[in-house]
N, C-alpha and C positions, 0 to 999 in steps of 0.2 A: 440620682445625686443629693448629697447630703445638702440639705439648705443652709446649713451654716457656712458652707465653703463658697455659696454665692457671695456672700459678705466679706470674703477675704480681698483684700484691695491688689494684693501682690499677684494673686491667681487671677483676678478680673484683667488687671493691666497683662498678664501674659498671654491670655486669650485673645484680648485687643490687638497685641503686637502680633501675633500669628494671624489675625483678621487682615491688620492692615497690609502684611507683607501676601497675603493671596490677595487682596483688594488691589495691590497693587500692580500684579500680574492681569487683574482683570481690565485695569485702567488702560496697560498698554496695549493691550488687545483693541479696547474700544478705542483706541486713538489710530489702530491702525484700518479700522472699519471706517471712522472719520477722514482719514486722509484719502481714500479711495472715493468716497461718497461727497466729499467738497467737491472733488474733479470731475467726478463724471456722474455722480448720482445712482450708483451702483453698490448695493449691500452685498460684499464678499463675505460669503459664507464659508470658504477655503482659508478665512483667516484664522485659525486655529490650528489648521494644517501645516502652517508657515512657522507656528511657533513650535510643534513637534519637528516637522523638518530641520529647523536650526537644530534644536538642542541632539537630537541623531546624527547630524553630519558632523556636529563638535564632539560627540562622545566616539564615533569612530575616529576620528584624526587627531583625538587627544592621546592616543597610544602611541602615535607616532612623532609629533612634535610638542614644543611647549604647550600649555593650556590658552595663553593669551593668544597665539597665532591660531589654534584651532577655531577660537571662538571667532575670529577675526576672519578666517577662510569660510567657516560656517555661514556667518552673514553673508558674507559677499554672494556664496552659493545660493544662499535662499533669496537673495535679491535678483540673481540671473533667473532663477527659477520663476520668480515673480514677474519677470519681463517676458519670458516665454509664456507662460497662462495668457497675457493680457495680450501678446502679439497674435496665438494661436485660437484663442476660444471669443476673444471680446471685439478684437479691431474690427476683422471683418464685417462685423453686425450692422444693420442699416436701421435706425428709428427702432430699435428692439424694445417692447414694453417692460416695465420693471419686473413684471413676474418673470418675464421669461429670462431676464438675466440674473433674475434670484434662482431659478430652478438650474441654470448653467453653472452659478458657480458652488451649488450643491453638490452638482456631478461631478464638478471638479474636485472638491473636497473627498467624495467617493472615489474616485480615481488615486487621488494623493494618497489617500488610506490605505489603499488595496497596494498600491507600488511600495508604501513603505514595508508594508508588512512583508513583502516578497525580499524587498532590499535588505531588510534587518530581520525580525523576527516578533515573537509575539511577546517574550518577556519583558520586564523592567529594567530600564538603564538609566545609570547615573553618572553625572560628571562629578570629579571630587571637586570638594568646597574652594572656593578661591582662595579664601584665608582661612586660618585654622584647621580644625579637625571637626567631624560630625559631634562631637562631645562638646566642642568650644563654646563659650558664652560669654556674654559681657552684661553686667548688672546694669540694668536701666530703670530706676524708678523702684526698684525692689525687686525687678522680676527679671530672669534670666532671658537673654537674648542671643540667638546664636548670629556669630559675624556675617553669616551669607543674607539675612534678613537687609541688613545695612547695603549689602550690594545691592539687593532688590529695591529699596528705597533709593538709592543714589542713581541706579538706572534709570528709574522714574523720572528723576528731578532731571538729570540730562537729558533725557527724551523731548521732555516738556519745553524746557529752556531753548534746548539747540533747534526743534521745529519751532517754536515763536520767533527766534534771532532769524534762522532760515527763511520762513514766509515775509518777515516784515523786510530784511535790509539785503536781501540778496535777490538778483533780476529774476533767476530761475524760481524763485520762491514765488516773486510777485506775478510772474507769467502763471504758474500754476493758480495762485489767487483769481487772476482774470480768467482763466480758463472756466473755474468755478461760476465766477459770477454771469459770465456770456461769453460761452464757446465760440459763437459765431463773431462777436465783437472781436474777441481775442485774434481768430483768424483774420481778419480785416486788419489787425496791426501786425501781422507779421509774425505772430507766435506759431508756433508749431503744436499744435494741438492733440496730436496722435503721440506726440514725442512726450506731453506733459502726464498724457495719461499711463502712456508706458513708466515714468518716472514716478507716479503716484504707486503703482503697483509693487515699483522695486522698495521704495521707501516703506510702505507697510508691509512688506514680506520683509525686510530687513530688520525692522522694530519689532516684528513678530518672533524672529528668529533669535534678535538679542534679549528677549523675554524668556524665550525657553531656554536659553543656555545658562541665564541667572539662576533662573528657577529649578533647573534639573537636579542640582545637589540636595535640594529642599524635597522635594515630590516627587523624584523620580519620574523618568520620561517611558512610555509606552507608545507604540504606533497609533493607537485607538485614542488617544486624547484628547484631539482635535476637536471633534464635535462638539463635547462637552465644555471647552474653552470659548468655543466660536459661540456657544448659547450663552455663556456668560458675558461675553465681551459684548455681544448685542445687546444682551439685557443692560447693560452698564451705560452702554452707547446710548440706550432709549431713555434711561433714567436720567442722564444727563441732558439729554437734548441733543439728538442726531446730529452731527457735524460740530457740535462745540466740544474739541479735544480739552480743553482748560476745566469745563464743567465735569466731563468723563473721568475725569483725577478724584473729585470729589464723590463723584458717584460709585467709582471700584471702589473706593476707602467704606464707603458707608457699605455696600453688599456684602464687603471681605467681613466686616466686623460683625454686621447683623448674622452670616452664615456661621462664624467663629462662636458667638453667645448662643447659639443655637445648639452647637456641640456641647458648650458647657453646662446647657440647663437638661443635658442628657436628651436631646432631641436630634443626634448625629443622624439618624436613617432619614430624617429629612431634610437634612442640609442642601442638598440639591433643590429642593421645592422651594427654599426661601428666594431664589435668585428668580425662578418661575413665576412666583405669587407676587412680587415685586413687580416683574415685567406687565402681568396682567394687569394687577392695579392700575399701573401708570396708562396703559394702553385705554384701559375704560375711563379712567377719571381725567387724565391730563395728556394726550397721545404725544403733545409736543415734547414733553420731557419738565422733568421738575426746574431747569434753568434753559431749556430750549426755545425755538422760537416757534411760529405755528406753521411753518414749512414742513417740520418733522410729522404733523398731524396726518399726511398724506400716507402715513405707514398704514393707518385704519384700513385703507383698500384693501389692504391684503393681510 
């Protein structure tokens, strides 16, 4: 790349906008990780598949009904899939180790990926843009911004605000927090811990599906995109501090912008390596994450 272009503020801001949009998706995936981790202590590496499943389901439904209805039904269907996964693969386990649970969720992700390949195909698919067209753009500080980016930013903001209110103000949200703090004590207080765990998987799956739907018009969707998304989302969760969903937003935006800037300076070949390098650095230097508690340091064990 011409070094002079690096000094162009409009171009720099354009790449930053793209990075913020991608980072928002990473943040949403990381929030899905954190919801399940906070309630169960499980690291769910099938989270990326929830994103793809939601998007592919919405794409299939969009040809038969309005886009909003297709997205809503896709999110609902993915939530039901999340509940089914918890009931079939997780609920029956007794005192399973963290490593065993991680391996199970990796196996579930492989099963889901192969199932999506047979249910759809290996081609790229995409939802139509929620507003405007593929070539539409809005000028923000001198840089063009596709309207779909605003949908991504808005979705992240709504998810963060909605979850914050849900966990603080609703009885169900408080019950989930109680299970996260001490599941035995929660049971003694009359809370159905099994139902709370299932609900955490449903919430995580629904959030992932919504992320897949809003990003599909930008990045398109393919059956095997789940694993890379899971890695990026896990990286963001660790960078922010595992279990801290608010910090995951800042970490996601940071990782997204750094990846975008690596493309800007001509290192697109190593774009995916940026997230992995950040993850390794955090695990070595500060396992609890930039904003996390010491509890996350337990991840060093595996």
